N, C-alpha and C positions, 0 to 999 in steps of 0.2 A: 411257404417258400423255404428251401434249404439254402442257407448262406455258406458258401465255401470261402473261408477267410483268406484274403490276399494280404499277407504281411511280408511278401518278398521271398518266401521259401516254400517249396513244395511242388508236387506234380499237379498243378491246378487244372490245366487243360485235360490231363488224363482222367482225373476224377470226374470232371464235368462230362467228358465224352462217354464215360462208362455209365453215368446216370442216364444220359440221352439214349444210349444203346438199349437200356432196359425199360425205356419208356417213361422215365421220370422227367417231366418237363419243367416243373417249378423249381429250378435250381439256378443259382447265380453266383459267379465269382465276384466278390466285392471286398473293398477295404473301407467302405463308407459306413460310418457308425450309425447314421440314420436308417440305412437299409438293413443293417444288422439288427437294429432295435425292433424292426418289424418282422424279422424272420421267425419261422415256426420251428426250425432246427438249425443247428450250427455244426459245420464240419471244419475241423482244424487240421489241415495237412501239415507236412513238414519234412524237409530233407536237409541235413547239415548238422552243425554243432549246436549244443544246448544253449550256450551263451549268445550265439548268433541269433537263435530263434527268439529267446526272451528279449534280447536287445532290440530286435526288429519289432516285436510286439509293443514294447515300451515306447519306441519312437513313433509307432503308428498311432498311439493314443487310444488303442482299441481295448485295452485291458478293462477299463471301467464298464463299458457296454457288454463285454463278454462275461464279466462277473455278474452283472445284472441279469443277463439272459440265463446263465447256467445256475446261479445260486439262488436268485430270487424268483424269476419267472419259471424256473425248472423246465426249460425247453430241452429236448433231447440234444445231446452233444456227442460227437464222435471225433476223437483224435486219432490220427494215423501216423505211425512211425515216430518221427521227432515230435509230432503233434501229441501223441500219447505220452511221451516222456515229459513234455511241458506241463501236463496235467498234474504231475507230482510235486513234491516239495523241493527237491534239489537233484543235482547230478554230479557224479565224480568228474564228468567231462568239463565242468565249468564252475564258476563261483557265484553266479546269480541264483536267486530264489526262483522256483517254478511258480505256477499258478496256485498250487496247493489245493486243488479240487479233489485229488486222490491222495490218500495217506500212503505215499510211496516215495522211493528215491531210485535214481538210475545209477547203475554201477557197470563197470567194464567187465566183459568176459575175460576170464583168466583160466582157461582149461588146463588140466594137468598135462605136462609135456608128453607123458606116455600115450595120451589119447591122440596125439598128432593131428589136432584140429586147428585149422587156420582161421584166425579172426580177420575180417568179419564173418559172421554167420551169413552165408549168402546162398540163395537158390530156393527151390521148392522144399517144403517140409510139412509134415502132418502135425496137427494140434489135437489136444484132448480138452474138450469142453467140460468144465467142472460142475456146472449146474444149469438148470433150465433158465432160459433168458430169451428176450425177443430179438436179439441180434444174431446169434450164432446157432447153426443147426447142431443140436445135441446128439443126433444119431447119424450113423454113416461116417464115411471118411471125409475129413475136412483138410484140404491141402492148399497151402498158400505160399506166396512168394515173399521171402525175407531178404533184407540186406541191412545189417546193423552190427556194430561193435559193442554197443551198450544195451542193457536190458533193464526193465523195471522190476524192482523188488518191492512187493507190497508189504508195508509194515502191519497192515490189517489184512490177514489172509482171506477174509471174507470178500475182499474187493478184487481178488484174483478170479478172473472169469474163465481163462483157458491157459493151458501150458503147452510148451514145446520142449524138445530135448536137444541140447547141444553140449554133450559131455555130461550134463545134469539137467534136470527139469528147471525151466524158468517160466515166469509169467509172460505170456504173449498177448493177452487181452485182459482188460480190466473193466470193472463196472461198479459204480456207486450211485444208486438212485437213477437219475436221468443221465448220468455221465458214463460214456463208454470210451474205450480206447483199444486199438489194435496195433501191435508192433509190426505185423505183416502189412503188405500193401494190397488191399482189396482191388484197387484199380489195375493191378498187374496180375491178378490171380484168376483170370478167365471166369469160368462158370461159378467157381467157388466164391470169388469176389463179387460177382453179380448178385449172388444170393445175399451176401452181407449188406451191400449197399441197398438192395431192394428191401431187405428187412428194416434197415435204418429208415428208409423213406416211409415205411408203414408204422413206425413206432408212434 
C-alpha cells in the first residue's frame, strides 16, 4: 500500500486521483501512524511554506514513524514540491530543521535582473535526467509542471537526480538510496506525471 501522508498540506486528492487514473489501487491518504507503519511506500506531498510544513509534521506526531519507514525499513519514499524540500536539512524560507534524509538545503531563486525572470518559476518546463534510475525516464523529452520560489541545492551532487533551467541549472529531482523527491508536480503533469507515479508504484 502507498501511503499519501496527510499532514494538512498538499494536493492530496489530486495525487490519489492520478494514481487511480493509472490503475494503481492500493493507495490511501492517511495521517494515521499505524497505517503508515504498514505501508509499502510513502508519498510526502506539500504546498506552502517550509516552516508550516515541518510544523505540521511535528504537530501530527508522524516524524518518528516516517523516520522508521524511510531510514530503517528503507521503503521507497517520494517527496513532491514542498515535500521534496522537507527531505533536506534546512531552508532559507524558515528556521526549522528539515527531515535531513537528503544532504541538501533549500534556497530562494535570485535570477540576475538582466534575465527578466519572474519568481516564482511557474508553468511547464523540461528537465534533464542525470543518471539511470527507476523513477524518471532517462530518454526522450521529460516535461513537467512547476510552481515554486525556492529550490533544493544538493550539498552532495551525487544526490541530484535531474536538473531544470531557470536562469541557471537547478536540481529539480533528488535521490538517495530509497528516497526520491521531485520539485515539479507529477499529479499536474499529465502523461509525463503518470509515468513518474507509475514508476514509483513499481519500485
